[in-house]
C-alpha positions in Angstrom: -18.1 23.5 19.1 -16.1 26.4 17.6 -19.1 28.3 16.4 -22.0 28.3 14.0 -21.7 29.4 10.4 -24.5 31.3 8.8 -25.3 32.1 5.2 -27.7 34.9 4.1 -29.5 34.9 0.8 -30.8 38.4 -0.1 -28.8 41.5 0.6 -31.6 44.1 0.3 -33.1 46.3 3.0 -33.7 43.6 5.6 -30.6 41.6 4.6 -28.5 44.7 5.1 -30.0 45.1 8.6 -29.3 41.4 9.4 -25.7 41.7 8.3 -25.3 45.0 10.2 -26.5 43.4 13.5 -24.4 40.2 13.0 -21.2 42.2 12.4 -21.4 45.1 14.8 -22.8 43.0 17.7 -20.7 39.9 17.1 -18.9 40.1 20.4 -22.2 40.6 22.4 -23.8 37.6 20.7 -20.8 35.5 21.4 -20.9 36.3 25.1 -24.6 35.7 25.2 -24.5 32.4 23.4 -21.2 31.0 24.7 -19.8 30.6 21.1 -19.4 32.8 18.1 -21.8 33.1 15.2 -19.9 33.3 11.9 -21.5 35.2 8.9 -19.7 33.2 6.2 -21.5 33.9 3.0 -24.0 36.5 1.7 -25.6 35.9 -1.7 -27.5 38.4 -3.8 -28.3 38.9 -7.5 -26.8 42.4 -7.5 -23.2 42.7 -6.3 -22.8 46.4 -7.2 -25.7 48.1 -5.5 -24.7 50.5 -2.7 -25.6 49.3 0.7 -25.3 50.8 4.2 -23.0 48.0 5.4 -19.8 46.6 3.8 -18.6 43.1 3.7 -15.0 41.6 3.7 -13.7 40.7 0.3 -15.0 37.4 -1.0 -17.9 37.1 1.3 -20.5 38.5 -1.2 -21.5 36.2 -4.1 -24.1 36.1 -6.8 -24.3 32.3 -6.6 -26.9 30.9 -4.2 -25.1 27.6 -4.5 -22.1 29.1 -2.7 -24.4 29.2 0.4 -26.4 26.0 -0.1 -23.4 23.8 -1.0 -21.1 25.0 1.8 -20.9 22.1 4.3 -19.9 24.5 7.1 -23.1 26.6 6.9 -25.7 25.2 9.2 -28.3 28.0 9.1 -29.6 29.6 5.9 -31.4 33.0 6.1 -33.8 33.5 3.2 -34.5 37.2 2.6 -35.2 37.3 -1.2 -38.9 37.8 -1.0 -41.4 36.5 -3.6 -42.7 33.0 -3.5 -41.5 30.6 -6.2 -37.8 31.3 -6.0 -38.0 31.5 -2.2 -39.8 28.1 -2.1 -37.1 26.5 -4.2 -34.4 28.0 -2.0 -36.1 27.0 1.3 -36.7 23.4 0.1 -33.1 23.1 -1.2 -31.7 24.3 2.1 -33.9 21.9 4.1 -33.0 19.0 1.8 -29.3 19.7 2.6 -30.0 19.4 6.3 -29.7 23.2 6.9 -31.9 25.1 9.3 -34.0 27.9 7.8 -34.8 31.4 8.9 -37.1 33.4 6.8 -39.1 36.7 7.0 -41.2 35.8 4.0 -44.9 35.9 4.8 -46.0 35.2 1.3 -43.8 32.1 1.1 -45.3 30.7 4.3 -48.9 31.7 3.6 -48.8 30.0 0.2 -46.3 27.2 0.7 -45.8 26.9 4.5 -47.4 23.5 4.8 -45.0 22.1 2.3 -42.0 23.8 3.8 -42.9 22.7 7.4 -43.5 19.1 6.3 -40.1 19.0 4.5 -38.4 20.4 7.6 -40.1 17.8 9.8 -39.0 15.0 7.5 -35.4 16.3 7.5 -35.4 17.0 11.3 -34.4 20.7 10.9 -35.9 23.9 12.2 -37.8 26.7 10.4 -38.0 30.0 12.2 -40.0 32.9 10.9 -40.5 35.6 13.6 -39.8 38.4 11.0 -42.6 37.3 8.7 -45.4 39.1 10.7 -45.2 42.5 12.2 -41.5 43.2 11.8 -39.9 43.6 15.3 -43.1 42.7 17.3 -42.5 39.2 18.8 -46.0 38.0 17.8 -44.8 34.5 16.6 -43.0 33.8 19.8 -46.0 35.0 21.8 -48.5 32.7 20.1 -46.2 29.7 19.8 -44.9 29.7 23.4 -45.9 32.7 25.5 -49.7 32.0 25.3 -49.5 28.2 25.0 -51.7 27.9 28.1 -54.5 29.8 26.4 -57.3 29.1 24.0 -57.1 32.1 21.7 -60.6 33.5 21.4 -59.9 36.4 19.1 -57.2 38.1 17.0 -57.6 41.7 15.8 -54.6 43.0 13.9 -53.3 46.1 12.1 -50.7 44.1 10.2 -49.8 46.4 7.3 -48.0 49.7 8.0 -48.6 51.1 4.5 -52.4 50.8 4.8 -52.3 52.1 8.4 -50.3 55.2 7.3 -52.7 55.9 4.5 -55.8 55.6 6.7 -54.1 57.7 9.4 -53.5 60.5 6.8 -57.0 60.3 5.5 -58.5 60.3 9.0 -56.4 63.0 10.6 -56.1 65.4 7.6 -59.1 64.5 5.4 -56.8 63.4 2.6 -58.3 61.6 -0.4 -57.0 58.1 -0.9 -54.8 58.9 -3.9 -53.1 61.8 -2.1 -52.5 59.7 1.1 -51.0 56.9 -1.0 -48.7 59.3 -2.8 -47.5 60.6 0.6 -46.9 57.1 1.8 -44.8 56.4 -1.3 -42.9 59.7 -0.8 -42.1 58.7 2.8 -40.9 55.2 1.7 -43.9 53.5 3.4 -45.4 52.2 0.2 -43.9 50.5 -2.9 -44.1 52.0 -6.4 -46.6 49.2 -7.0 -48.7 49.2 -3.8 -51.2 46.6 -4.9 -50.2 43.8 -2.5 -50.6 46.2 0.4 -53.7 48.2 -0.4 -55.6 45.1 -1.7 -55.4 43.5 1.7 -53.4 40.5 0.4 -50.3 41.2 2.4 -52.4 41.5 5.6 -54.1 38.2 4.7 -50.7 36.4 4.3 -49.9 37.4 7.8 -53.3 36.5 9.2 -52.9 33.0 7.7 -49.7 32.5 9.7 -51.2 33.9 12.9 -54.3 31.7 12.5 -52.3 28.5 12.1 -50.3 29.3 15.2 -53.3 30.4 17.3 -55.5 27.4 16.4 -52.9 24.7 15.8 -53.9 23.9 12.3 -52.6 23.9 8.7 -52.2 27.3 7.0 -55.2 28.0 4.8 -54.7 31.3 3.0 -57.5 30.6 0.4 -60.1 30.5 3.2 -59.5 34.1 4.2 -62.0 36.7 2.9 -60.1 39.8 1.7 -61.1 43.3 0.9 -58.7 46.3 0.5 -58.9 50.0 1.1 -58.6 51.6 -2.3 -62.3 52.4 -2.5 -62.5 54.1 0.9 -64.0 57.6 0.8 -63.0 60.3 3.3 -66.7 61.0 3.7 -67.1 57.6 5.4 -64.2 58.4 7.8 -66.1 61.6 8.7 -69.4 59.8 9.3 -67.5 57.1 11.3 -66.2 59.8 13.6 -69.7 61.1 14.2 -70.8 57.7 15.4 -67.7 57.4 17.6 -65.6 55.1 15.4 -62.4 55.1 13.4 -61.7 52.9 10.3 -58.8 50.5 10.2 -57.8 47.7 7.8 -58.2 44.8 10.3 -57.2 41.2 10.2 -59.8 39.3 12.1 -59.4 35.8 13.4 -61.9 34.3 15.8 -62.6 30.9 17.4 -66.3 30.2 16.9 -66.6 26.7 18.3 -66.3 24.1 15.6 -65.3 26.7 13.0 -63.1 29.8 12.7 -63.6 33.2 11.3 -60.8 34.6 9.1 -61.3 37.9 7.3 -59.5 41.1 6.2 -61.4 44.3 5.5 -61.8 47.9 6.4 -63.5 47.9 9.8 -65.1 50.5 12.1 -63.8 50.2 15.7 -64.7 52.4 18.7 -62.4 55.3 19.5 -61.7 53.8 22.9 -60.5 50.5 21.5 -56.8 49.8 22.0 -56.2 49.6 18.3 -57.9 52.9 17.5 -54.9 55.1 18.2 -52.3 53.0 16.4 -51.3 55.6 13.8 -48.8 56.0 11.0 -46.8 53.0 9.8 -47.0 51.1 13.2 -48.5 47.7 13.6 -50.5 46.2 16.5 -52.1 42.9 17.4 -54.9 42.7 19.9 -55.3 39.1 21.3 -57.8 37.7 23.7 -56.9 34.5 25.5 -59.3 32.6 27.8 -56.8 32.7 30.6 -54.8 35.9 30.1 -57.7 38.0 28.8 -57.0 40.9 26.3 -53.5 42.0 25.5 -51.9 44.3 22.9 -48.5 44.0 21.1 -47.5 47.2 19.4 -44.5 48.4 17.4 -42.8 48.9 14.1 -44.1 46.4 11.6 -41.5 46.8 8.9 -38.2 48.4 8.1 -34.5 47.4 8.0 -33.7 47.1 11.7 -37.1 46.1 13.2 -37.4 43.2 10.8 -33.7 42.4 11.1 -34.1 42.3 14.9 -36.7 39.5 14.5 -34.6 37.6 12.1 -31.5 37.7 14.3 -33.5 36.7 17.3 -34.5 33.6 15.4 -30.8 33.0 14.5 -29.7 33.3 18.1 -32.4 30.9 19.3 -31.3 28.3 16.7 -27.7 28.7 17.7 -28.5 28.0 21.3 -30.4 24.9 20.2 -27.5 23.7 18.2 -25.1 24.4 21.0 -27.1 22.1 23.3 -27.9 19.5 20.7 -31.6 20.3 20.7 -33.7 20.1 17.6 -37.4 20.9 17.1 -38.1 21.3 20.8 -41.0 23.5 19.6 -42.3 22.7 16.1 -42.9 25.7 13.7 -46.7 25.8 14.3 -46.4 25.0 18.0 -47.3 21.3 17.9 -46.5 18.5 15.5 -50.2 17.7 15.0 -50.9 21.1 13.4 -49.7 20.0 9.9 -52.3 17.2 10.0 -55.1 19.3 11.5 -57.6 21.2 9.4 -60.0 23.8 10.9 -63.1 24.7 8.9 -63.5 28.5 8.3 -66.9 30.0 8.3 -68.0 31.2 4.9 -68.3 35.0 4.8 -72.0 34.9 4.1 -72.5 33.2 7.5 -70.6 35.9 9.5 -72.8 37.8 11.9 -71.7 41.3 12.9 -72.8 45.0 13.0 -72.7 47.1 9.8 -72.3 50.6 8.6 -74.3 51.7 5.5 -74.2 54.9 3.5 -77.0 55.4 0.9 -77.1 58.2 -1.6 -80.9 58.8 -1.8 -83.2 61.3 -3.5 -84.5 64.0 -1.1 -88.1 62.9 -1.1 -90.6 61.9 1.6 -90.8 58.2 2.3 -87.4 57.3 1.1 -86.1 56.4 4.6 -89.2 54.2 5.2 -88.6 52.3 1.9 -85.0 51.6 2.9 -85.9 50.6 6.4 -88.7 48.4 5.2 -86.4 46.4 3.0 -83.9 46.1 5.8 -86.6 44.9 8.1 -87.8 42.2 5.7 -84.2 40.9 5.7 -84.1 40.8 9.5 -81.8 43.8 9.8 -82.6 46.3 12.5 -81.3 49.8 12.6 -79.3 51.0 15.6 -78.6 54.7 14.6 -79.2 57.0 11.6 -77.6 60.2 10.4 -79.3 62.1 7.5 -77.5 65.1 6.1 -78.3 67.9 3.7 -77.7 67.5 0.0 -74.1 66.7 -1.0 -74.9 66.3 -4.7 -77.8 67.6 -6.7 -81.0 65.8 -5.8 -79.3 63.3 -3.4 -78.6 63.2 0.3 -76.5 60.8 2.3 -78.3 58.5 4.7 -75.9 56.7 7.1 -76.9 53.9 9.3 -75.4 51.6 12.0 -77.2 48.3 12.3 -77.6 45.8 15.1 -76.1 42.4 14.4 -77.0 40.9 11.1 -76.0 38.0 8.9 -73.7 38.9 5.9 -75.9 37.0 3.4 -79.0 38.9 4.6 -77.1 42.2 4.3 -76.0 41.5 0.7 -79.6 40.6 -0.3 -81.0 43.7 1.3 -78.5 46.0 -0.2 -79.1 44.5 -3.7 -82.8 45.3 -3.3 -82.2 48.8 -1.9 -79.8 49.6 -4.8 -82.6 48.6 -7.2 -84.9 51.3 -5.8 -85.3 54.3 -8.2 -84.8 56.7 -5.3 -81.3 55.3 -4.5 -78.1 55.9 -6.4 -76.1 52.7 -6.2 -73.9 51.2 -5.0 -74.5 51.5 -1.3 -71.3 51.8 0.8 -71.0 49.0 3.4 -68.4 48.4 6.1 -68.4 46.0 9.0 -68.1 47.0 12.7 -66.2 45.4 15.5 -67.6 46.9 18.7 -67.9 44.9 21.9 -69.9 47.7 23.5 -72.5 47.6 20.8 -72.7 43.8 21.0 -73.1 44.0 24.8 -75.9 46.6 24.5 -77.9 44.2 22.1 -77.8 41.2 24.4 
């Protein structure tokens, strides 16, 4: 075998990083693999845009067909982003018997089951390390490194934009709009940040991690998603007084016959391993039944971190091809995953601890009215902070609860917000605190 020819589709930020690594480290990769990796074609819709890496004449094309229809190209790298065009490209490459490398989390979250099934039918590989957490090898960890474990829990800070915004709000008491503007100025947030701040990007990544961790089909629609755009710095301050920080967490949990899968702003203790993950960094906290807790931390996005993950997939595929091995490890870890469905617990049935902030009139008996309604809905109070007036006639009352059921919390807050002494809506966030849970047992 003289070498492996590779075609890249998408010559943007990550594509430029992939091309840079493949060209400047070509000799190192050849020595490592025992044969050369040839970057043969790069396709992009924009041929004129300045890029940090140059290509030999004739290598760059604006025709995807130049990659797909080249019989020498054995591996196609999809880096165009989006879903529909990426889906068509992925399926077309697979149909031509080419192996696929992608960093496209939305493609996999929404169409991964179809893509993986097509790859199984064609007998080709799909590799996607760059789709979650950039340069952090979380896919490899779940698919192979922790294969001996039953994964009990996943807690992840999976979106660097949101983590940067929350870090600025927490450390410097920035309002959300100012922290977002700073994230955009630093290049951590897009001009339209909706996908990030809504929590949808985090949910795409959680869907992939859940499928790998629990050996089942991807089920993006089952994930409950809330974003960070309504977060008030006042709640970050109160969280600090209770000993917590607020992070946008992806939460996956094995709850016997069913799974939990949710994304929302969450209070976590200051001594939790995720609490000091700041700025645009990502981290995933896993608990395996054999290995116990572990943390993977690093840069979750950017040209070279994500390119590092993409190229690592390429090198792994090249080694497989060199040795005549295909699909030694299926994309989701086992072939049965694509035919396995795991039920996800409805959000109303989730049981956890809660943070409430009420805006109440400064009158005697108000706290007893609120606590009475909570008690009638089987919600017990763990701690209370009541401050002086923040606005005319109203004071903030902040509570931490013992464990309660989400449906009961929603019903209680609806009744409390109907009280004439309360200014709705009540602010509610969930808490992930193993210490608090242990104290209640």
